[in-house]
N, C-alpha and C positions, 0 to 999 in steps of 0.2 A: 446716727448711722455709724457703725464701726468702720475702721479703716479697711478691714478685709472685705467688707461688702460694697465699698465704693467702686464705681466703674473706673477702669483704667482708660486713659486717653492716649491713643497712639500719636506720636509726634512724627510726622513725615518730614524728612530732611528736604530742604529747598533745593531744587535743581539749579545748576549754575546759570547765571544770566549771560547773554552774549556780550562780548567786549564792545566798548564804545568805538573802537577802530573800524568796525564794520560799517558799510554804507547804510544810510538810514532805512532804506527799503529792506535790506537783508536783516538788520537789527530788529525791525518791526515784525518781520516774519518769524524770526527766531524767538522773540518774546511771546508771540501768539502760540508757537509750537510748545514752548516751555509751559505756558499756562494750560494748554490742552492736556499735556502729559500729567501735570500736577492734578488737574481735575479728574482725569482717568484713574490715577493712582488712588485718590481719595474715594472715588466711587467703588473701586475694587476692594479697598480695605474697610469700607464702611465708616471712614473718618468723616465727620461732618464738616462742611465748609462754614467757616466763621466769617460771614460777611454782613455788613450792615453798620448802623451808626451806634449800636449799643449792644451790650452783652449782660444778661441777667444770670447771676450765679448764686442762687440762694443757698444758705447753710454753710458758707465758707467759714473756716475758723477765723477769729479776729486776732489771733496771736500766733507767733511761730513756736511758742513754748510747747515742747513735746512732739513737734512734727519732724519727720526725717528730712534730710536735704532734698531739694528739688520739688518739694510740695509747695502749694501756693496758699496764701491766706490774705484776708482783707485787712489792710493797714490804713484805717480811717478812710475806706472807700477806694484805696489804691491797691490793685492786684500786685502782690509782692511774692517773690520766690524765696524760699528758705535756702540760705547759703550754708555750706558746710563750714565748720570751725568759726562761726560768727557768734558773738556774745548776744545773749538774750537779756534785756533789761526788763524786769517785771515790776519795779516799784521806783520810788524816788524819795529823797530826803532833803530837808532844808534846815539850816541852823540860823537863828537870829539872836538878838540880845535878850529876847523873851524866853528862849528855850529851844528845844529840839522838836521837830515834827517829822514823822515818817509815815508814808502812805504805801500801801501794797495794793496792787490791782489783781 
């Protein structure tokens, strides 16, 4: 799948949480209100709710090489965000008394 045909995911900013200085009942009410507003925004924008104990993302790149900043890839099973101006290591080298060994992935 080319990058231009990949669906874009809208990231909805989180609404502010009520301060801890509020009484417990008011804080609980405000938390429920914030959650209801976030759910409503997600429903209106078509953004799926990601809830549950697992997430299946097939076809993720396994390296950040060639990806623009803010894209994600699978780093040995860990969802990782590509950072701007970060070095990409694509191989390794070792030197011993027997000689040189270089591998490229």
